[in-house]
C-alpha positions as CSV (number, residue, x, y, z in Angstrom):
1,M,0.0,0.0,0.0
2,V,1.3,3.4,-1.0
3,L,-0.4,6.3,0.8
4,E,0.2,9.9,0.0
5,L,-0.3,11.8,3.3
6,P,-3.2,14.2,3.4
7,H,-2.5,17.9,3.2
8,V,-3.1,18.5,6.9
9,L,-0.5,15.8,8.0
10,R,2.0,17.1,5.5
11,K,1.7,20.5,7.0
12,R,2.4,19.0,10.4
13,S,5.6,17.3,9.3
14,T,7.6,20.4,10.3
15,E,6.4,20.0,13.9
16,D,6.6,16.2,14.2
17,D,9.7,14.4,12.9
18,L,7.8,11.1,12.8
19,I,5.5,12.4,10.1
20,K,7.3,12.5,6.8
21,I,6.2,14.3,3.6
22,S,7.1,11.2,1.5
23,P,4.3,8.6,0.9
24,L,3.7,6.0,3.6
25,Q,4.4,2.5,2.4
26,M,2.8,-0.4,4.3
27,S,3.0,-4.1,3.9
28,V,-0.7,-5.1,3.5
29,Y,-1.2,-8.8,3.9
30,G,-5.0,-8.9,3.5
31,T,-7.8,-6.9,2.1
32,V,-11.0,-7.4,0.1
33,V,-11.4,-5.2,-3.0
34,P,-14.9,-3.9,-2.7
35,T,-17.8,-4.9,-4.9
36,I,-17.9,-2.7,-7.9
37,A,-21.5,-2.3,-9.2
38,V,-23.6,-0.3,-11.6
39,P,-27.1,-1.6,-10.9
40,S,-29.8,-2.0,-13.5
41,V,-33.2,-0.5,-13.5
42,N,-36.4,-2.1,-14.6
43,L,-38.3,0.0,-17.2
44,G,-41.9,-0.9,-18.2
45,Y,-42.5,-0.3,-21.9
46,A,-45.3,-1.5,-24.2
47,G,-46.4,-4.4,-21.9
48,Q,-42.8,-5.6,-21.5
49,H,-40.1,-4.9,-18.9
50,L,-36.7,-3.9,-20.1
51,N,-33.5,-3.9,-18.0
52,L,-31.3,-0.9,-18.5
53,T,-28.3,0.5,-16.7
54,S,-28.8,3.0,-14.0
55,Y,-25.5,4.8,-14.9
56,V,-25.0,5.1,-11.1
57,R,-22.5,3.6,-8.7
58,P,-23.7,3.1,-5.2
59,N,-21.5,4.3,-2.3
60,Y,-18.6,2.0,-1.6
61,E,-18.3,0.2,1.7
62,P,-15.3,1.2,3.8
63,L,-12.1,-0.6,2.8
64,A,-10.6,-2.8,5.5
65,I,-6.9,-3.6,5.3
66,N,-4.7,-5.9,7.5
67,F,-1.2,-4.6,7.8
68,V,2.1,-5.4,9.5
69,V,3.1,-2.8,12.2
70,D,6.7,-1.9,11.5
71,N,9.2,-2.3,14.3
72,T,9.2,1.4,15.2
73,Y,5.4,1.7,15.0
74,H,5.8,4.4,12.4
75,N,2.9,3.4,10.2
76,Y,0.6,2.9,13.2
77,Y,1.6,6.3,14.6
78,V,0.9,8.2,11.3
79,L,-2.5,6.6,11.0
80,W,-3.3,7.4,14.6
81,K,-2.3,11.1,14.0
82,W,-4.7,11.1,11.0
83,L,-7.5,10.0,13.3
84,E,-6.4,12.6,15.8
85,V,-7.0,15.3,13.2
86,L,-10.5,14.1,12.6
87,N,-11.4,14.1,16.2
88,H,-8.8,15.2,18.7
89,P,-8.8,13.0,21.8
90,T,-8.6,15.8,24.4
91,K,-10.2,18.7,22.6
92,N,-13.1,16.6,21.2
93,S,-13.1,18.5,17.9
94,Y,-11.7,18.5,14.4
95,S,-8.1,19.7,14.7
96,G,-7.2,20.4,11.1
97,T,-6.5,23.8,9.7
98,A,-8.9,26.5,11.0
99,A,-11.0,28.0,8.2
100,N,-9.4,31.4,8.7
101,E,-5.9,29.9,8.3
102,I,-6.4,28.4,4.9
103,T,-5.2,30.7,2.1
104,T,-7.3,31.3,-1.0
105,D,-5.0,29.2,-3.1
106,E,-5.3,26.3,-0.7
107,K,-9.1,26.6,-0.7
108,T,-9.1,26.5,-4.5
109,R,-6.7,23.5,-4.6
110,L,-8.2,21.6,-1.8
111,G,-11.9,22.3,-2.0
112,N,-14.1,21.9,1.1
113,N,-13.0,19.2,3.6
114,K,-10.3,17.9,1.2
115,E,-7.4,18.7,3.5
116,Y,-7.8,15.5,5.4
117,Q,-8.5,13.3,2.3
118,T,-5.9,11.7,0.1
119,T,-5.4,9.2,-2.7
120,F,-3.7,5.8,-1.9
121,S,-3.0,2.7,-3.9
122,I,-2.9,-0.9,-3.1
123,L,-0.5,-2.7,-5.5
124,A,-1.2,-6.3,-6.5
125,L,2.0,-8.1,-7.0
126,N,2.8,-11.4,-8.8
127,E,5.2,-14.0,-7.5
128,Y,8.1,-12.0,-8.8
129,N,7.1,-8.8,-7.0
130,D,6.1,-7.2,-10.3
131,V,3.1,-4.8,-10.1
132,V,0.3,-6.3,-12.1
133,L,-2.6,-4.2,-11.0
134,E,-3.0,-0.9,-9.0
135,F,-6.2,-0.2,-7.0
136,K,-6.4,3.5,-6.6
137,Y,-8.7,4.9,-3.9
138,Y,-9.6,8.6,-4.3
139,N,-10.7,11.1,-1.6
140,A,-9.9,8.6,1.1
141,F,-9.7,9.1,4.8
142,I,-9.2,6.8,7.7
143,V,-12.3,5.9,9.8
144,N,-11.0,3.1,12.1
145,L,-7.7,1.9,13.4
146,G,-7.7,-1.5,15.1
147,G,-6.1,-2.5,18.3
148,I,-2.7,-4.2,18.5
149,N,-2.5,-7.6,20.3
150,Y,1.1,-8.2,21.4
151,S,3.0,-10.2,23.8
152,Y,6.7,-9.7,24.7
153,R,7.0,-13.4,25.3
154,E,5.9,-14.5,21.9
155,G,8.1,-12.4,19.7
156,E,5.6,-12.4,16.8
157,I,5.1,-9.9,14.0
158,L,2.6,-7.3,15.1
159,E,-0.5,-6.9,13.0
160,C,-3.3,-4.4,12.9
161,T,-6.3,-3.4,10.8
162,A,-7.5,-0.1,9.5
163,Q,-10.6,1.0,7.6
164,F,-10.8,3.8,5.0
165,Q,-13.7,5.5,3.5
166,Y,-13.3,6.8,-0.1
167,N,-15.3,8.2,-2.9
168,Q,-13.9,6.7,-6.1
169,L,-12.0,3.5,-7.0
170,E,-10.0,3.0,-10.2
171,V,-8.3,-0.2,-11.3
172,V,-5.2,0.5,-13.4
173,R,-3.0,-1.9,-15.2
174,P,0.6,-0.7,-15.4
175,T,2.1,-0.3,-18.8
176,T,5.4,-1.9,-17.8
177,Q,6.1,-4.6,-15.2
178,T,8.2,-3.0,-12.5
179,A,9.5,-4.5,-9.3
180,F,8.2,-2.4,-6.4
181,L,9.5,-4.1,-3.3
């Protein structure tokens, strides 16, 4: 998974050295690509019923991913900070940029409520680590960060889950096979 940090977190990278401007890369070991549908409509005509396309995509369900928490908890921390922006744990409010702090250029570029949204990709790899498909999720934001179950006696890899809501999904086939990892 390659996640471009949302605008509000990139702005905070000057204050927090654990938040980097570069995209966050996470090892996703499980997810379900959502159902993609364009339902039909039934149209009565001349004593018959015709099925036609609705030309509409219903809202997507949140995307749940299972990922490996890195040994410095960096990926978990960045996702937690993103949730902190959406609802600060001690202030109980949105802690993004105040409306009077956003410049006119930023308002034009970001639109309403876009400062906390981003685009991310989940790359489907073949057995040679070549990217064969890219699932691009647009206007995405985190809505849930799962708990971490760990034991210092076990020495196992830490795993976590996260859920993202998004507006559009695009499936892209790369023009060349490139090794990503």
